[in-house]
N, C-alpha and C positions, 0 to 999 in steps of 0.2 A: 892197553883193555880201549881207548877211546878212536882209534884208530880200526885197532881189530872190529868195531862192534863200526865202524864205519864202511868197511870191505865188508861185514855182512849185509849190512843194511841195503849193501846193491850188490850181494851175489857176486862177490869179486874175490880171487888170493890177494890175502894180505902182500905177500911177496909182490901181485901185479900193479898191484894198488900204489906202494909205495913207488917201484922200477916205475910206472907212467906218470907217477907227478914230478920224479926228478925231469923226466923228457917234456914234460912243459915250460922249466925253468927255464929262463934267457940264458943264466950265465952257468947252463952246466955245461961242462964239455964231455963228459964221460959218467956213467955208473959203471962202479964195481960191482961186479958178481962175484961171487962164490958158488957157485953150483958144486958141487961133487959128484955129481948124476945125473944121468940121462933124462930122468921126470926133473931134475930140477932145472934142469940148461930147459927143457922144454917151455919149462910154468916161466922162468923167467923172459923168453924168445918171444912169449907171448904176450906180454907187456908191449912188444911195441907197436900191436893190434890194436889195445886199449886207448880209446878216447874215453879222458875224463867229462863229464858232463856240468854244466855251471853248477847246478846243485853239488854235486861230489865233492867240485873245486871247494862250491863254502860250506860244506861238511868240513872238512880238511885245514881249512881257513882257522873253522874257529876251536877247531881239536887245537891249531897250535896256540893256542890265543888260550885257552886255558889251561893248554901244559907245554912252554911257551920250550921247559929244557925236561923231556922225557927220561932223560939217564939219572 
């Protein structure tokens, strides 16, 4: 819910938020996606156009600190 709230706050698709975040990690070698339709693939590919602002990254970090193991 915390990450969905961040996506809503910045008016960004939650999937794009997640993928865009993984692309900011220096240790990330790939992002695994599971698109089953062209619409889903288009959404995921749109993640490469997303630039996460410093404020967004702070909000993501705060959510992670509050919920380090969200599963």
